[in-house]
KOLZAVEX-75388 format. One line per 3 residues: number of its first residue (from 1); their letters; for each residue z, x, y of C-alpha. Coordinates in steps of 0.001 Angstrom, whole numbers, plus 500000, padded with zeros to 6 digits. Example, Ala and Ser with C-alpha at 12.3 -4.5 7.8 and 13.67 -1.06 7.14 Angstrom:
! KOLZAVEX-75388
1 = AS = 507800,512300,495500 | 507140,513670,498940 $
//
This chain:
! KOLZAVEX-75388
1 = XXX = 512794,484851,505099 | 514572,483029,507917 | 512414,481864,510805 $
4 = XXX = 514409,481130,513946 | 513045,478287,516075 | 513019,479276,519762 $
7 = XXX = 512498,476388,522173 | 513754,477883,525415 | 511932,477061,528648 $
10 = XXX = 512253,480475,530339 | 509685,483004,529003 | 512127,485873,529649 $
13 = XXX = 514740,484151,527503 | 512163,483557,524767 | 511193,487226,524591 $
16 = XXX = 514845,488298,524657 | 515633,485877,521819 | 512745,487149,519673 $
19 = XXX = 514305,490621,519583 | 517361,489069,517873 | 515361,487507,515021 $
22 = XXX = 513874,488770,511770 | 511176,486116,512240 | 510699,483411,514857 $
25 = XXX = 508837,480213,515679 | 507822,480072,519340 | 507645,476485,520550 $
28 = XXX = 504887,476768,523137 | 505316,473063,523859 | 508812,473800,525210 $
31 = XXX = 508001,476908,527231 | 505242,477086,529845 | 504088,480602,529018 $
34 = XXX = 501121,481919,530928 | 498459,484102,529273 | 500246,487371,530114 $
37 = XXX = 503565,486180,528707 | 501892,484884,525549 | 500238,488287,525118 $
40 = XXX = 503561,490080,525641 | 505460,487825,523269 | 503015,487638,520377 $
43 = XXX = 502221,491350,520413 | 505827,492085,519407 | 506388,493492,515906 $
46 = XXX = 508534,490531,514789 | 506528,488071,512613 | 505953,485034,514824 $
49 = XXX = 504835,481442,514277 | 502979,479816,517178 | 503664,476082,517444 $
52 = XXX = 502546,473690,520185 | 503034,470017,519337 | 500722,467614,521162 $
55 = XXX = 503296,464799,521191 | 505999,467117,522537 | 503770,468221,525405 $
58 = XXX = 503221,464597,526383 | 506931,463806,526085 | 507808,466739,528332 $
61 = XXX = 505027,465888,530798 | 504797,462060,530988 | 501784,462197,533298 $
64 = XXX = 499770,464286,530829 | 497023,462449,528970 | 496518,462927,525257 $
67 = XXX = 493214,464719,525862 | 494915,467134,528262 | 497720,467727,525767 $
70 = XXX = 495180,468513,523038 | 493406,471014,525317 | 496684,472644,526328 $
73 = XXX = 497882,472906,522734 | 494593,474407,521600 | 494474,476930,524458 $
76 = XXX = 498037,478134,523892 | 497635,478408,520130 | 494391,480375,520377 $
79 = XXX = 495885,482722,522997 | 498853,483328,520691 | 496553,483938,517724 $
82 = XXX = 494469,486480,519632 | 497663,488173,520867 | 498900,488687,517306 $
85 = XXX = 500667,485572,516008 | 501268,485955,512277 | 501176,482176,511757 $
88 = XXX = 499887,479196,513727 | 501226,475702,513002 | 498953,472705,513616 $
91 = XXX = 500154,469204,512729 | 498034,467295,510219 | 497391,464549,512809 $
94 = XXX = 495680,466952,515250 | 492044,466151,516201 | 489469,467638,513828 $
97 = XXX = 487528,469568,516469 | 490695,471178,517768 | 491691,472145,514230 $
100 = XXX = 488237,473573,513610 | 488440,475866,516647 | 492021,476969,515983 $
103 = XXX = 491217,477627,512307 | 488210,479751,513290 | 490357,481839,515639 $
106 = XXX = 492962,482222,512887 | 490381,483468,510375 | 488884,485915,512867 $
109 = XXX = 492282,487371,513755 | 494008,487381,510368 | 496484,484641,511298 $
112 = XXX = 497806,482325,508578 | 497225,478662,509457 | 500024,476215,508651 $
115 = XXX = 499143,472507,508499 | 502323,470523,508940 | 503513,466971,508315 $
118 = XXX = 506718,465498,509737 | 508273,462127,508981 | 511300,461644,511245 $
121 = XXX = 512234,458245,509789 | 512249,458505,506004 | 510871,460335,502970 $
124 = XXX = 507555,459328,501450 | 506987,458564,497775 | 506238,461398,495349 $
127 = XXX = 502573,460438,495093 | 502223,460234,498855 | 503947,463590,499330 $
130 = XXX = 501579,465241,496872 | 498587,463701,498611 | 499833,464991,501957 $
133 = XXX = 500233,468543,500597 | 496717,468400,499162 | 495401,467157,502496 $
136 = XXX = 497126,469982,504390 | 495704,472634,502064 | 492255,471071,502010 $
139 = XXX = 491976,470918,505785 | 492148,474667,506469 | 495844,475110,505727 $
142 = XXX = 496852,478298,503943 | 500399,476937,503948 | 501450,473282,503860 $
145 = XXX = 504659,472407,505701 | 506292,469118,504663 | 509411,467946,506519 $
148 = XXX = 510871,464450,506094 | 514100,462667,506928 | 516392,462357,503905 $
151 = XXX = 518629,459302,503775 | 519839,460208,500265 | 520082,463193,497959 $
154 = XXX = 517241,461673,495948 | 514962,462006,498974 | 515758,465688,499195 $
157 = XXX = 515187,466170,495464 | 511843,464413,495726 | 510617,466778,498427 $
160 = XXX = 511859,469864,496589 | 510122,468675,493413 | 506816,469483,495140 $
163 = XXX = 507434,473122,494229 | 506790,472193,490613 | 503287,470970,491480 $
166 = XXX = 502066,473539,494018 | 502050,477295,494540 | 505443,477974,496201 $
169 = XXX = 503949,480725,498366 | 501746,478069,500004 | 504437,475456,500574 $
172 = XXX = 507371,475016,502954 | 509064,471736,502027 | 512542,470541,503001 $
175 = XXX = 514337,467591,504564 | 516067,466808,507833 | 519406,465065,508160 $
178 = XXX = 522745,465605,506487 | 521337,464843,503046 | 518566,467370,503658 $
181 = XXX = 520684,470229,504982 | 520923,472077,501654 | 517192,471682,501020 $
184 = XXX = 516566,474145,503857 | 518210,476790,501677 | 516976,475446,498350 $
187 = XXX = 513338,475809,499391 | 513846,479592,499562 | 515152,479530,495992 $
190 = XXX = 511977,477717,494979 | 509817,480445,496522 | 508965,479156,500005 $
193 = XXX = 507666,481982,502217 | 510357,481174,504785 | 512675,478467,506064 $
196 = XXX = 513609,477431,509591 | 516911,477817,511445 | 518135,477254,515003 $
199 = XXX = 518856,480149,517333 | 522593,480780,517178 | 524222,479060,520158 $
202 = XXX = 521268,476735,520793 | 521072,473089,519693 | 519196,472486,516421 $
205 = XXX = 515508,471596,516607 | 516112,468774,514106 | 519098,467076,512436 $
208 = XXX = 520676,469150,509684 | 519229,472476,510810 | 521391,475536,510180 $
211 = XXX = 521925,478197,512824 | 520189,481450,511996 | 523545,483263,511712 $
214 = XXX = 524755,480681,509192 | 521533,481075,507246 | 521717,484889,507309 $
217 = XXX = 525211,484743,505820 | 524227,482186,503180 | 521155,484111,502028 $
220 = XXX = 521984,487771,502553 | 525774,487942,502597 | 526703,491600,503101 $
223 = XXX = 523356,493062,501993 | 522162,495995,504066 | 518505,496250,504971 $
226 = XXX = 516696,499561,505304 | 516409,500652,508926 | 518999,498190,510273 $
229 = XXX = 522618,499072,511140 | 524337,495718,510546 | 525013,494206,507141 $
232 = XXX = 523333,490901,506390 | 520791,491177,509194 | 517230,492410,509754 $
235 = XXX = 517799,492560,513498 | 518444,495563,515750 | 517613,496787,519237 $
238 = XXX = 517909,500370,518023 | 514716,502263,517137 | 513951,502905,513503 $
241 = XXX = 514506,506418,512151 | 511176,508179,511680 | 510126,509811,508428 $
244 = XXX = 507770,512778,508701 | 505465,512518,505690 | 504783,515762,503766 $
247 = XXX = 501217,517030,503658 | 498782,515870,501009 | 498667,518102,497962 $
250 = XXX = 495178,516758,497237 | 493994,518438,500440 | 496289,521447,500160 $
253 = XXX = 495323,522510,496628 | 491609,522331,497340 | 492025,524193,500631 $
256 = XXX = 494186,526917,499060 | 491574,527674,496394 | 488736,527531,498931 $
259 = XXX = 490601,529954,501214 | 491169,532318,498289 | 487406,532460,497677 $
262 = XXX = 486707,533547,501267 | 486444,537112,502458 | 488872,536877,505375 $
265 = XXX = 491857,535046,506865 | 492444,531273,506786 | 495321,529224,508213 $
268 = XXX = 496458,525903,506731 | 498810,524152,509171 | 501439,521491,508316 $
271 = XXX = 501800,522878,504796 | 504476,521294,502567 | 505726,523084,499498 $
274 = XXX = 505690,521407,496085 | 505168,522395,492465 | 501426,521756,492397 $
277 = XXX = 500875,523582,495698 | 502944,526522,494450 | 500737,526616,491348 $
280 = XXX = 497645,526694,493580 | 499126,529606,495546 | 499789,531447,492282 $
283 = XXX = 496150,530906,491267 | 495008,532130,494701 | 497001,535315,494176 $
286 = XXX = 495461,535693,490720 | 492100,535589,492511 | 493202,538516,494689 $
289 = XXX = 494261,536583,497795 | 497206,537612,499939 | 499292,534493,500703 $
292 = XXX = 502198,534163,503127 | 503995,531335,504925 | 504611,531376,508673 $
295 = XXX = 506749,528350,509557 | 504732,525394,508283 | 501477,527366,508247 $
298 = XXX = 500034,528868,505085 | 498217,532132,505829 | 495679,533138,503168 $
301 = XXX = 493636,536321,503231 | 490916,535880,500631 | 489429,538825,498777 $
304 = XXX = 485999,537297,498174 | 484378,535989,495011 | 483402,539334,493455 $
307 = XXX = 486964,540637,493428 | 488267,537238,492321 | 485932,537266,489330 $
310 = XXX = 486824,540793,488288 | 490562,540104,488502 | 490387,536902,486454 $
313 = XXX = 488132,538542,483897 | 490395,541563,483589 | 493456,539375,483091 $
316 = XXX = 491824,537102,480533 | 494218,534246,481374 | 494816,531926,484295 $
319 = XXX = 497971,529813,484622 | 497687,526506,486521 | 501262,525248,486260 $
322 = XXX = 501573,521499,485694 | 498563,520538,487790 | 495781,518605,486101 $
325 = XXX = 493699,518894,489269 | 494064,522668,489316 | 493073,522868,485644 $
328 = XXX = 489895,520897,486242 | 489030,522752,489459 | 489373,526132,487822 $
331 = XXX = 487312,525485,484673 | 483981,525516,486562 | 485202,528175,489009 $
334 = XXX = 486337,530546,486274 | 483013,530118,484488 | 481045,531009,487623 $
337 = XXX = 483347,533890,488636 | 484280,535667,485398 | 481747,537487,483210 $
340 = XXX = 484061,537226,480195 | 485928,534357,478480 | 489224,533283,480052 $
343 = XXX = 492115,531239,478651 | 493546,528579,480939 | 497255,527867,480400 $
346 = XXX = 499671,525270,481777 | 503198,523934,481467 | 505385,520812,481198 $
349 = XXX = 503411,517543,481136 | 500077,519398,481355 | 500707,521224,478086 $
352 = XXX = 499172,519162,475338 | 497642,516622,477735 | 494100,515765,476639 $
355 = XXX = 491634,516373,479464 | 489160,513733,478405 | 485478,514304,478968 $
358 = XXX = 485607,517744,480581 | 484288,519598,477527 | 481174,517412,477338 $
361 = XXX = 480480,517744,481059 | 480961,521522,481078 | 478685,521867,478047 $
364 = XXX = 475842,520453,480161 | 476253,523501,482389 | 476293,525980,479502 $
367 = XXX = 480069,526393,479247 | 482115,525803,476107 | 485676,524508,476505 $
370 = XXX = 487824,524647,473373 | 491453,523958,472521 | 493488,525419,469684 $
373 = XXX = 493277,522309,467498 | 489747,521296,468406 | 490959,518917,471110 $
376 = XXX = 490366,519428,474815 | 493937,520097,475847 | 495775,522990,477461 $
379 = XXX = 495758,525877,476596 | 491963,525994,476756 | 489413,528739,476186 $
382 = XXX = 486586,528875,478756 | 483535,530624,477316 | 480133,531078,478968 $
385 = XXX = 478715,531376,482483 | 478074,528286,484590 | 474330,527555,484520 $
388 = XXX = 472913,525690,487546 | 470764,522767,486427 | 469793,519151,486992 $
391 = XXX = 471764,516722,484830 | 473688,513463,484734 | 476878,512225,483098 $
394 = XXX = 479499,509475,483173 | 482273,509633,485738 | 484617,507298,483890 $
397 = XXX = 486949,510138,482889 | 487832,510910,486493 | 486808,512857,489548 $
400 = XXX = 488666,516143,489176 | 486144,517997,487004 | 483446,516799,489413 $
403 = XXX = 485428,518348,492265 | 485539,521585,490274 | 481762,521566,489885 $
406 = XXX = 481325,520879,493596 | 483444,523948,494363 | 481778,526209,491778 $
409 = XXX = 478053,525403,491851 | 477504,526635,495449 | 478412,530107,494120 $
412 = XXX = 475748,529992,491385 | 472456,531799,491858 | 470224,528727,491888 $
415 = XXX = 470227,525170,493175 | 471784,522324,491186 | 471921,518570,491226 $
418 = XXX = 473809,516070,489114 | 474205,512306,489005 | 477564,510717,488263 $
421 = XXX = 477253,507304,486605 | 480051,504721,486952 | 482179,506973,489181 $
424 = XXX = 485914,506424,489608 | 488370,507961,492093 | 485433,508435,494450 $
427 = XXX = 487609,509254,497498 | 488877,512394,495775 | 485320,513690,495353 $
430 = XXX = 484781,513307,499073 | 488076,515012,499887 | 486527,517979,498073 $
433 = XXX = 483265,517656,500009 | 485248,517446,503256 | 487272,520585,502475 $
436 = XXX = 484157,522481,501388 | 482436,521608,504651 | 485339,523136,506575 $
439 = XXX = 484891,526352,504567 | 481159,526552,505261 | 479844,525014,502021 $
442 = XXX = 477125,522378,502351 | 476606,519634,499776 | 474365,516589,500096 $
445 = XXX = 475257,513296,498467 | 473726,509870,497977 | 475619,506789,496831 $
448 = XXX = 473692,504164,494892 | 474416,500640,493743 | 473121,497127,493252 $
451 = XXX = 473138,494053,495464 | 476937,494009,495805 | 476838,497614,496998 $
454 = XXX = 474217,496797,499604 | 475966,493624,500767 | 479259,495522,501140 $
457 = XXX = 477579,498114,503395 | 478050,500822,500803 | 481629,500175,499670 $
460 = XXX = 482838,502672,497073 | 484144,499751,495000 | 480555,498718,494198 $
463 = XXX = 479014,502179,493828 | 477264,502610,490456 | 475966,506178,490839 $
466 = XXX = 476417,509238,493048 | 473809,511993,493311 | 475066,515410,494443 $
469 = XXX = 472650,518172,495444 | 474041,521692,495779 | 472266,524727,497152 $
472 = XXX = 473101,527917,495251 | 473934,531306,496729 | 476386,529995,499337 $
475 = XXX = 479500,531827,500513 | 482904,530501,501487 | 483853,531332,505087 $
478 = XXX = 487449,531424,506429 | 488783,528321,508177 | 491763,527109,510183 $
481 = XXX = 492689,523490,509531 | 495456,520899,509674 | 496560,519423,506353 $
484 = XXX = 496836,515626,506423 | 500009,513740,505613 | 500196,512441,502050 $
487 = XXX = 499464,508736,501671 | 500622,508811,498017 | 504172,509692,499060 $
490 = XXX = 504025,507535,502190 | 503233,504460,500080 | 506771,504464,498685 $
493 = XXX = 508389,504340,502121 | 505913,501737,503360 | 506646,499427,500425 $
496 = XXX = 510392,499965,500849 | 510119,498963,504505 | 507872,495973,503792 $
499 = XXX = 510237,494512,501178 | 513700,495733,502163 | 513768,496218,505941 $
502 = XXX = 511574,498417,508090 | 510134,501926,508250 | 508348,504173,510708 $
505 = XXX = 506279,507099,509422 | 504639,509983,511253 | 502079,512576,510180 $
508 = XXX = 499567,510112,508723 | 495907,509576,509582 | 494493,506074,509136 $
511 = XXX = 491005,507563,509414 | 491649,509576,506258 | 489456,509448,503162 $
514 = XXX = 492510,509765,500909 | 492319,507130,498192 | 495921,506069,498677 $
517 = XXX = 495268,504952,502242 | 494447,501754,500298 | 498175,500981,500433 $
520 = XXX = 497575,499716,503977 | 495005,497168,502794 | 497224,496125,499891 $
523 = XXX = 500239,495605,502154 | 498168,493618,504636 | 496798,491448,501820 $
526 = XXX = 500388,490869,500714 | 501351,489761,504234 | 503434,492760,505326 $
529 = XXX = 504018,493416,509014 | 502109,496612,509880 | 501371,498275,513189 $
532 = XXX = 500232,501655,514465 | 500848,503410,517744 | 498456,505695,519657 $
535 = XXX = 495285,505829,517560 | 494473,506972,514029 | 497178,509648,513897 $
538 = XXX = 499926,507625,515599 | 503098,506514,513863 | 502826,503736,511274 $
541 = XXX = 505483,501007,511424 | 506169,498366,508795 | 508812,495669,508593 $
544 = XXX = 509805,492730,506452 | 507592,489669,506500 | 506955,486868,503985 $
547 = XXX = 505129,488510,501084 | 502582,486772,498877 | 500814,487811,495680 $
550 = XXX = 497729,489984,495930 | 494725,491038,493884 | 493453,494599,494096 $
553 = XXX = 491396,497158,492206 | 493329,500428,491968 | 490650,502282,489982 $
556 = XXX = 490066,504565,492958 | 493789,505110,493631 | 495683,505373,490306 $
559 = XXX = 498670,507102,491925 | 499506,503829,493691 | 499987,501858,490464 $
562 = XXX = 503758,502419,490047 | 504741,501574,493614 | 502421,498585,494052 $
565 = XXX = 503783,497242,490763 | 507240,497262,492368 | 505737,495618,495457 $
568 = XXX = 504187,492889,493292 | 507592,492110,491762 | 508726,490980,495245 $
571 = XXX = 505545,489129,496243 | 505743,485399,495566 | 503142,484449,492975 $
574 = XXX = 501024,486241,490393 | 499498,489561,491440 | 496630,491232,489596 $
577 = XXX = 495997,494982,489694 | 492885,496194,487895 | 492074,499752,486866 $
580 = XXX = 494701,500207,484135 | 492327,502241,481957 | 492529,505036,484531 $
583 = XXX = 496225,505535,483753 | 496311,506683,480142 | 495969,510401,480889 $
586 = XXX = 498133,510840,483978 | 501494,512670,483838 | 502518,509867,481464 $
589 = XXX = 500680,506988,479833 | 501315,505377,483180 | 500131,501875,482306 $
592 = XXX = 502469,501656,479330 | 505324,503220,481307 | 504936,500727,484170 $
595 = XXX = 504891,497765,481788 | 508053,499003,480054 | 509754,499544,483424 $
598 = XXX = 508923,496039,484656 | 510003,494456,481389 | 513391,496189,481511 $
601 = XXX = 513810,495042,485105 | 513303,491427,484059 | 509871,491075,485629 $
604 = XXX = 507266,489074,483718 | 504221,491318,483367 | 501351,491881,480963 $
607 = XXX = 498209,493957,480601 | 495039,492007,479873 | 492065,494285,479264 $
610 = XXX = 491906,496445,482428 | 494298,494388,484573 | 498057,494492,485090 $
613 = XXX = 499350,490971,485812 | 502757,490657,487486 | 504721,487501,488258 $
616 = XXX = 506597,488098,491496 | 509326,486357,493462 | 510376,486920,497056 $
619 = XXX = 513475,488983,497786 | 515194,485902,499227 | 514422,483891,496104 $
622 = XXX = 515690,486684,493855 | 518925,486975,495857 | 519585,483224,495821 $
625 = XXX = 518717,482706,492147 | 520494,485831,490881 | 517277,487387,489580 $
628 = XXX = 517318,490750,491329 | 515826,493551,489278 | 518050,494784,486484 $
631 = XXX = 519771,498086,487089 | 520603,500662,484441 | 519120,503800,482942 $
634 = XXX = 515364,504241,483320 | 512980,506872,481981 | 510328,508363,484229 $
637 = XXX = 508339,509890,481345 | 508512,512997,483607 | 506096,511284,485995 $
640 = XXX = 506816,511926,489687 | 505159,508679,490776 | 507372,506688,488394 $
643 = XXX = 510507,508402,489756 | 509548,507511,493324 | 508767,503888,492446 $
646 = XXX = 512096,503542,490624 | 513898,504756,493748 | 512285,501983,495780 $
649 = XXX = 512999,499418,493058 | 516685,500372,493183 | 516905,498750,496629 $
652 = XXX = 516285,495372,494984 | 518377,495832,491840 | 521556,494027,490822 $
655 = XXX = 523255,497329,489945 | 522443,501041,490371 | 519275,502405,488791 $
658 = XXX = 519796,505755,487112 | 516692,507931,486811 | 516544,510313,483853 $
661 = XXX = 514420,513050,485472 | 514822,513336,489225 | 513439,516883,489198 $
664 = XXX = 509932,515719,488278 | 509274,514815,491941 | 509054,518563,492638 $
667 = XXX = 505478,518346,491385 | 504363,516615,494592 | 507343,516184,496950 $
670 = XXX = 510496,518174,496121 | 512331,516783,499151 | 511597,513163,498213 $
673 = XXX = 515160,512185,497328 | 516541,513839,500478 | 513984,511948,502570 $
676 = XXX = 514748,508724,500729 | 518501,509139,501187 | 518016,509694,504916 $
679 = XXX = 515650,506739,505037 | 518021,504209,503468 | 521281,505453,504996 $
//
């Protein structure tokens, strides 16, 4: 990215200038900003670097002692950090105690500390330059900034050669002077998180510095960024167009079935239609429920469990569409409702998909699940009544059958309890518990784990076992509730904004227990610029910022794999995403499909055991080196998440990406391509 150096003296002019930049360095040694102005400036959404050079303060104020300059620099930097500075730059010569206090504030506030070295006379030797970088990184620097004066092209080459010895995402290295001018652009090619330019119309901060407008043209040319009206620029005073995120089908499907089991009227507000939700409505009607839509509210009049059981039993079949969740929810429910065997049927990618582990789990509750060829795949025969008991089993095959048991066992005649060992997709189990609570069903749970679990204050990532206790003889009671926005769909727009411009989304709840809320943590780890307005349900805004590689465990959120793989392709460095084993029985063999997609795009990627490893490069680096993703014809494997991720990837491709099956998004978000078109236009 291009960081514009702002060294104006008037605070009003500084703040006005920031709004014209995609990223900016605020020279607090040039501008006497008071605490309120620092707060106002550094709370802006633009990624900002706080810089306050001790020597510059003394030069500007000849009567100021060095000790006073150190105190002033420290105070201004810490105020900026607390206010929201993305980066803080402290020269390598700064006093140790000052550095210690500034570094502590940076860690506590999530600010990246830059340790910088400047040589305004010449360029050091290669060995000395390497030693200086090591010193910067050793002494609290997350990024080392090396700037020297080049008196020859060889000097510039020597500085740029540092990128062959250090992680480019942790190094900003270029030269001043006429011989160093091109190095300010070349460092972006090498993978520097950003380079510096002068505010257009202002004098350069150092010899050889480009203006930001010159740099924009050199790097971006006529490229258009999402959410910005002008070609070649990530700058606009106009507000970003908002995207209203459709409701979560994970919540909707569970709530639809729960409402169908009630004896009475329920209202589900903010309903969004999609293939899986339509399948859930069809199942609800098969259970005897009357379902209608009033605006964006789903009105469901349940017929009660006795009528539901008699209708399913009389029919002998139950069709669940293409929804794997619906299939696994209904196996336990059918076995507790129907006195006779029932055949469960499906369509499209669900037909023939092996539902691993469900037959063994259901057998523990007295129910036999059998497929036509002896394998547990749709169509399936459900034979036997659900027997309440105390048992335990592995959760490694997923959470959906567990959700089905949680919905069915409260209807059994006696109490039950079961322990899930090595659980995965834990958030989805608790979405079920949350929905059940709203419909009057009570379930107790206890999460267990070892030392890591205790030290993490009960993080799901370190949970080894979950014990569920369910009282039998309960009844579903009607409920009115608001369906949450879908974080799975939102993730695509958030990544698009973080890499290719900006985005603002409404209808999301950051207090949600949806697994795919993890996209927020992943984006923050990658360095994206995120903000939220007005509490947990306020709009979410994201915009371009320097992106770095990340490491995450997506075992609990497998639907994020395709889109965070695209994100990783544009994050400088090597990203690692674990949890690949969870992907083999999604709508496609998603792990294999993602690897094939990345390979065709020209992205170096590999799967090692349970981890997807992706070598990424920043968007600026890809533009300058001609290594944008490769366009062409891509297969989705009829997987809606792959289709969405490919749409986002197309924004960073060298030619159009053609998607073989656009219709597959109807499974979760039929209006996705309309939303995406509006978003990027």
